[in-house]
Each structure stands twice: as C-alpha cells, then as structure tokens.
C-alpha positions as CSV (number, residue, x, y, z in Angstrom):
1,M,-71.2,-19.3,-83.1
2,A,-74.0,-17.7,-80.5
3,Q,-73.7,-17.9,-77.1
4,T,-76.2,-19.4,-75.3
5,S,-77.3,-17.3,-72.6
6,N,-78.9,-19.0,-69.4
7,F,-81.9,-17.3,-67.4
8,T,-83.8,-18.4,-64.7
9,Y,-87.1,-17.2,-66.2
10,D,-87.8,-20.5,-67.9
11,D,-85.4,-23.2,-66.2
12,P,-86.9,-26.0,-65.0
13,A,-84.1,-27.5,-62.7
14,I,-84.6,-24.6,-60.4
15,R,-86.2,-25.7,-57.0
16,E,-89.1,-23.8,-55.8
17,D,-88.3,-21.0,-52.9
18,L,-90.7,-22.2,-50.4
19,L,-90.0,-20.8,-46.9
20,D,-89.2,-23.2,-44.7
21,L,-91.2,-21.5,-41.7
22,I,-95.1,-21.8,-41.5
23,T,-97.0,-18.8,-40.1
24,N,-100.5,-19.4,-38.3
25,I,-102.5,-16.7,-37.8
26,D,-105.3,-17.6,-36.2
27,P,-105.8,-16.1,-32.7
28,E,-105.1,-18.0,-29.6
29,E,-105.7,-16.0,-26.8
30,D,-107.2,-17.7,-24.0
31,Q,-106.8,-14.8,-21.4
32,L,-110.1,-16.8,-19.0
33,Y,-108.9,-20.4,-19.1
34,V,-105.4,-19.4,-18.1
35,G,-106.1,-16.9,-16.1
36,L,-108.6,-17.7,-13.8
37,Q,-108.0,-20.1,-10.5
38,K,-108.3,-23.6,-10.9
39,H,-110.1,-26.8,-9.2
40,T,-110.9,-30.2,-9.3
41,A,-114.4,-31.5,-10.9
42,T,-114.9,-35.3,-9.6
43,Q,-118.0,-36.1,-11.4
44,P,-119.5,-34.1,-14.8
45,Y,-122.5,-32.3,-12.5
46,H,-119.8,-30.3,-10.7
47,Q,-121.6,-28.2,-7.8
48,W,-120.4,-25.8,-5.4
49,L,-121.9,-23.3,-2.3
50,T,-122.5,-20.0,-2.2
51,D,-123.3,-17.7,0.8
52,T,-124.5,-14.1,1.7
53,L,-124.2,-12.2,5.1
54,A,-126.5,-11.0,7.2
55,A,-128.3,-7.4,5.9
56,V,-126.1,-4.4,7.8
57,G,-127.7,-2.1,10.2
58,T,-127.6,-0.6,12.9
59,V,-126.3,-3.3,16.1
60,A,-126.1,-1.8,19.6
61,K,-126.5,-4.0,22.6
62,T,-127.2,-2.8,26.1
63,E,-124.7,-3.8,29.3
64,G,-125.6,-7.4,30.3
65,F,-127.6,-7.7,27.2
66,D,-129.0,-11.7,26.8
67,P,-128.1,-12.8,23.4
68,S,-131.1,-13.3,20.5
69,F,-130.4,-15.7,18.0
70,A,-132.3,-14.9,14.6
71,A,-132.7,-17.5,11.4
72,R,-129.1,-18.2,9.9
73,T,-128.9,-18.5,6.3
74,N,-128.1,-21.8,4.7
75,P,-125.6,-22.1,1.8
76,T,-127.2,-22.3,-1.5
77,R,-125.9,-24.8,-4.2
78,K,-124.7,-24.0,-7.4
79,A,-124.1,-26.3,-10.2
80,N,-122.5,-26.6,-13.6
81,Y,-121.9,-29.9,-15.8
82,T,-118.2,-30.9,-17.2
83,Q,-117.8,-30.5,-21.1
84,I,-115.7,-32.7,-23.0
85,I,-113.7,-30.9,-25.3
86,S,-111.3,-32.5,-28.1
87,A,-109.5,-31.5,-31.6
88,E,-108.8,-34.5,-33.6
89,F,-106.0,-35.2,-36.1
90,Q,-105.0,-38.4,-38.4
91,V,-102.3,-37.8,-40.7
92,T,-101.6,-40.7,-43.6
93,D,-97.9,-42.5,-43.2
94,S,-97.3,-41.3,-47.0
95,E,-97.4,-37.2,-45.7
96,R,-94.8,-38.8,-42.5
97,N,-92.6,-40.3,-44.8
98,S,-92.8,-37.3,-47.4
99,N,-90.0,-34.3,-47.2
100,T,-91.9,-31.3,-46.3
101,A,-90.8,-27.6,-45.7
102,G,-92.2,-25.9,-42.6
103,F,-92.3,-28.9,-40.5
104,K,-90.3,-32.5,-40.1
105,D,-93.2,-34.9,-38.9
106,R,-96.6,-33.0,-40.4
107,Y,-98.1,-35.3,-37.0
108,T,-96.2,-33.7,-34.5
109,Y,-97.2,-30.3,-36.4
110,E,-101.0,-31.4,-36.3
111,M,-100.6,-31.9,-32.5
112,Q,-99.1,-28.6,-31.7
113,K,-102.1,-26.7,-33.7
114,A,-104.8,-29.3,-31.9
115,M,-103.5,-27.8,-28.3
116,L,-103.9,-24.2,-29.7
117,E,-107.3,-25.4,-31.2
118,W,-108.2,-26.7,-27.8
119,R,-107.9,-24.2,-26.0
120,R,-109.6,-21.8,-28.5
121,Y,-112.5,-24.3,-27.8
122,A,-112.2,-24.0,-24.2
123,E,-111.8,-20.4,-23.8
124,Y,-115.3,-19.8,-26.4
125,A,-117.4,-22.6,-23.6
126,I,-116.3,-20.3,-20.9
127,V,-117.4,-17.2,-22.3
128,R,-120.2,-18.1,-24.3
129,G,-121.3,-22.0,-23.7
130,S,-125.0,-22.9,-22.7
131,L,-126.1,-25.2,-20.5
132,V,-127.0,-28.9,-21.5
133,S,-127.3,-32.0,-19.5
134,G,-126.6,-34.0,-22.0
135,T,-127.9,-37.8,-23.1
136,G,-126.2,-40.7,-24.5
137,S,-126.7,-38.6,-28.0
138,A,-126.0,-35.3,-26.9
139,A,-123.1,-33.7,-25.6
140,R,-122.8,-32.2,-21.9
141,Q,-122.0,-28.7,-22.5
142,M,-121.0,-25.5,-19.7
143,A,-122.7,-23.1,-18.9
144,G,-120.1,-19.8,-19.7
145,V,-119.8,-16.6,-18.2
146,F,-122.8,-15.0,-20.0
147,A,-125.2,-17.8,-19.4
148,Q,-124.5,-17.7,-15.3
149,I,-124.5,-13.5,-14.9
150,T,-128.1,-13.4,-14.2
151,T,-128.1,-10.6,-11.4
152,L,-126.4,-7.8,-13.6
153,A,-127.4,-8.7,-16.9
154,T,-128.3,-5.8,-18.8
155,N,-130.3,-5.9,-22.6
156,A,-128.8,-2.1,-23.1
157,A,-131.3,-1.8,-26.1
158,S,-128.0,-0.2,-28.8
159,V,-127.6,2.5,-26.0
160,S,-123.7,3.7,-27.0
161,L,-121.3,2.7,-24.3
162,S,-120.0,5.8,-22.3
163,E,-117.7,6.4,-19.2
164,T,-121.2,7.2,-17.1
165,I,-122.5,4.1,-18.3
166,L,-119.3,1.6,-17.3
167,N,-119.6,3.3,-14.0
168,N,-122.5,2.6,-13.7
169,Y,-122.0,-1.4,-14.2
170,L,-119.1,-1.2,-12.2
171,Q,-121.6,0.6,-9.3
172,N,-123.9,-1.4,-9.8
173,A,-121.5,-4.7,-8.8
174,W,-120.5,-2.8,-6.0
175,A,-123.8,-2.6,-4.9
176,Q,-124.2,-5.9,-4.6
177,G,-120.9,-6.5,-2.7
178,G,-118.5,-7.2,-5.8
179,N,-115.2,-5.4,-7.0
180,V,-114.9,-6.0,-10.1
181,D,-111.3,-5.6,-11.5
182,T,-111.6,-7.1,-15.3
183,V,-113.3,-5.9,-18.3
184,L,-114.0,-7.8,-21.1
185,V,-115.1,-6.4,-24.6
186,G,-114.4,-6.8,-28.5
187,G,-112.7,-4.5,-30.3
188,A,-114.9,-2.0,-30.9
189,L,-115.8,-1.1,-27.6
190,K,-112.3,-1.3,-27.0
191,R,-111.9,1.5,-29.1
192,R,-115.0,3.4,-27.2
193,I,-113.5,2.4,-24.2
194,S,-109.9,4.4,-25.2
195,T,-111.7,7.7,-25.9
196,F,-112.4,8.1,-22.5
197,T,-110.9,11.4,-20.8
198,N,-111.7,11.0,-17.3
199,T,-110.2,9.4,-14.0
200,N,-108.5,6.5,-16.7
201,T,-104.6,5.4,-16.8
202,R,-103.1,5.5,-19.6
203,F,-99.4,3.9,-20.9
204,V,-97.0,6.5,-21.2
205,D,-93.3,6.2,-23.1
206,A,-91.5,8.6,-21.0
207,A,-88.6,8.5,-22.6
208,A,-90.2,9.1,-26.5
209,S,-92.6,11.8,-24.5
210,N,-95.3,9.8,-26.5
211,V,-98.8,8.8,-24.9
212,N,-100.3,5.6,-26.1
213,N,-103.7,6.6,-26.9
214,T,-105.5,3.2,-25.7
215,I,-106.7,2.6,-22.3
216,N,-105.6,-0.4,-20.8
217,V,-105.9,0.1,-17.0
218,Y,-109.0,2.1,-15.8
219,D,-109.6,4.1,-12.5
220,S,-113.0,4.1,-12.0
221,D,-114.8,5.3,-9.0
222,F,-115.4,2.0,-7.5
223,G,-111.3,1.0,-8.2
224,R,-108.6,0.0,-10.8
225,V,-109.8,-2.0,-13.9
226,E,-107.9,-3.7,-16.3
227,I,-109.4,-3.6,-19.7
228,H,-108.9,-6.4,-22.2
229,K,-110.0,-7.0,-25.3
230,H,-111.4,-10.2,-25.8
231,R,-112.2,-12.0,-29.4
232,Y,-115.2,-14.0,-28.3
233,V,-117.4,-11.2,-25.8
234,T,-118.7,-9.7,-29.5
235,V,-119.0,-12.5,-32.5
236,S,-120.0,-12.2,-35.8
237,G,-123.8,-12.6,-35.7
238,D,-124.2,-10.4,-32.3
239,A,-126.5,-7.7,-32.6
240,N,-124.2,-4.7,-31.4
241,N,-121.5,-5.0,-28.9
242,S,-121.3,-6.9,-25.5
243,I,-119.3,-6.1,-22.2
244,V,-118.3,-8.4,-19.3
245,G,-117.1,-7.2,-16.0
246,L,-115.6,-9.6,-13.4
247,Q,-114.4,-10.2,-10.2
248,K,-111.6,-12.7,-11.1
249,D,-111.7,-14.5,-8.0
250,K,-115.2,-14.9,-8.3
251,W,-114.8,-17.3,-10.7
252,A,-112.9,-20.9,-11.4
253,V,-112.3,-23.1,-14.2
254,A,-113.0,-26.9,-12.7
255,H,-111.4,-29.9,-14.1
256,L,-112.4,-32.9,-14.6
257,D,-109.6,-34.3,-16.7
258,S,-106.7,-32.0,-17.5
259,P,-106.1,-31.4,-21.3
260,H,-103.6,-34.2,-22.8
261,Y,-102.4,-36.1,-25.8
262,Q,-104.2,-39.4,-26.0
263,E,-102.7,-41.4,-29.2
264,I,-105.7,-43.2,-30.8
265,P,-104.7,-46.5,-32.2
266,R,-104.3,-47.6,-35.8
267,T,-106.6,-49.1,-38.0
268,G,-105.1,-48.3,-41.5
269,Y,-102.1,-46.6,-43.0
270,S,-102.1,-43.8,-41.2
271,S,-101.1,-41.8,-37.1
272,K,-104.5,-40.6,-35.3
273,G,-104.5,-38.6,-32.5
274,M,-106.2,-35.8,-30.4
275,I,-105.6,-33.3,-27.3
276,V,-108.7,-33.7,-25.0
277,G,-110.0,-33.1,-21.9
278,E,-113.0,-32.2,-19.6
279,F,-113.7,-28.9,-17.5
280,T,-116.3,-26.1,-16.3
281,L,-116.9,-23.1,-14.9
282,E,-117.3,-22.2,-11.4
283,A,-119.3,-19.1,-10.9
284,L,-118.6,-18.9,-6.7
285,N,-120.7,-15.2,-6.9
286,E,-121.9,-14.0,-10.0
287,K,-123.5,-11.0,-8.2
288,S,-119.8,-9.7,-8.3
289,S,-120.2,-9.4,-12.0
290,F,-122.2,-7.9,-14.5
291,Q,-122.6,-8.3,-18.6
292,A,-124.4,-6.1,-20.9
293,T,-125.4,-6.9,-24.5
294,N,-126.7,-5.1,-27.6
295,L,-124.3,-1.7,-27.1
296,Q,-123.4,0.4,-29.5
C-alpha cells in the first residue's frame, strides 16, 4: 500500500497565519497642539489683548525737568472662535463578541484610533483653519496660523527658497520685534534647507565619525532656529510649497473643553462613543512670526 504524504499546500485544517498585531501607519504628528502653551477659554468667542511699546528714539532730559505726558496707546483686542472637533466610532455587539486578532475589544481599539485622529484634526486646524463664526447649521471654525499671520505674509511667486531668503524672513520678524525660534516646512523644503552650507548646526555622530546630512537646528544671523518638517504646512493641492516661522511663546492653545472620551447612549445592538473637545488658537503677537507661500 502506497504511503500517503500529508502536505500543507492543500490542508484546510491549518489556521491562517495572521499576525496578532495591527500597525497603523497614518501620521500622528501634532507638534503645535502639544508644544504650544495652554490657556483657558470661557466662551466660544475667545478674546485677548495685544499692545505695543512707544517707538524708540533719543530720550534725554535736562536737569530739573518737568515731565511731559504723551498719549499712551490702548491695548487692542484680538479674537478667535473655538472649534468643536470630534472623532466618533461605533462597533456592533456582534463584532465585540467575536474572537479577533490584533485586539481583544474592537471598541477599545477604535477609541484609541479616535484619540489619534482627534489630535490630527486639531493640528490641521491650528495650521490651516479659516475663521467661521458659525450658525445653527454651520460649524464654527478657528483661524489657524496661516490665517492669523498677516503682517509678514508673503506670496513668494514661485521663488526658490535659499539661505538668503530664509534669513530675510527671519530678519523681517526681528525688525517687528520678534525672535523666531521655530520653522515649519513640508518635506520638499526640509530637504532644501538641508543643503544650506553656511552658518548652520548639523547633528554629528562623533563615535561613528559620520555627519547626518540634515539641518534640524539652524544658527541664523537672528538666533538659533529649530527646523521641523510638518505634514500640514504644505498639503496636496497647494500651489508649490509653504514655510512658517514662529516665536512659539507668542502663540497659545485655549481650551473651552479639553478633549475627552464621551460615551453615546445605546440605541440598538451596538456601542457608540466619541473623542470630543473644543479649543481655539491665540496669536498673542502675530507680527513676531512669518509665513510664505508659493515657494519652489
């Protein structure tokens, strides 16, 4: 009797080899939402004050002088609307009761995803939000960084970013009294900045005697600047590339309602929830920062 060999090729009894892990490759960067100082908003129309100092000039007084009192400037009110951001999720009871790979409870897994999604939505609004006051049928929206930087906003008309141009932008902010310490760019301009050869700082691995050919800290004529690549400064559909320079202590995030998990009452054979929060962006002095669009 011929021996029958058992091979794996056509054995239906073998369970599928499914790695018990799910990798999420979606971007999660939220440098501004996490890195900016935090304030509290007390209503959806959030306001703050900015002020300016008297112009600099020669001040000299004679002995025994009588003081004279020039008119003082009043603070100026600035405002932004808070924006409600929510990431909702719903999982059927059948799904939750099933034996799944990668997670024990699909609802908990979707909650974790929603947390990451909420932060991405928030970061996008901080960078690219456009001011909308809102109505009963239209949502409020905050003005983001691009919308609030108006004094030093440049349409570069397809000019190629160079070290000279970057220093010009930094000088323009310095002339307004600002000290830019953070520059945000997309991938293309990050690579361009890494080709700059003059007054810059590169990270060097002394043990390996290798130079990492990227610029993450730039020593400019107007101070040391951190260079960060950012996914939402330039996005698909933009005309060319953009750059943003911030003096970070002149910007803040103000929460009317901090992001949190909220369970939604059941209405059927499923569990529902959302991550929700409401906040806005404060430009404490937009003249301290710059933006440029349409760069090559």
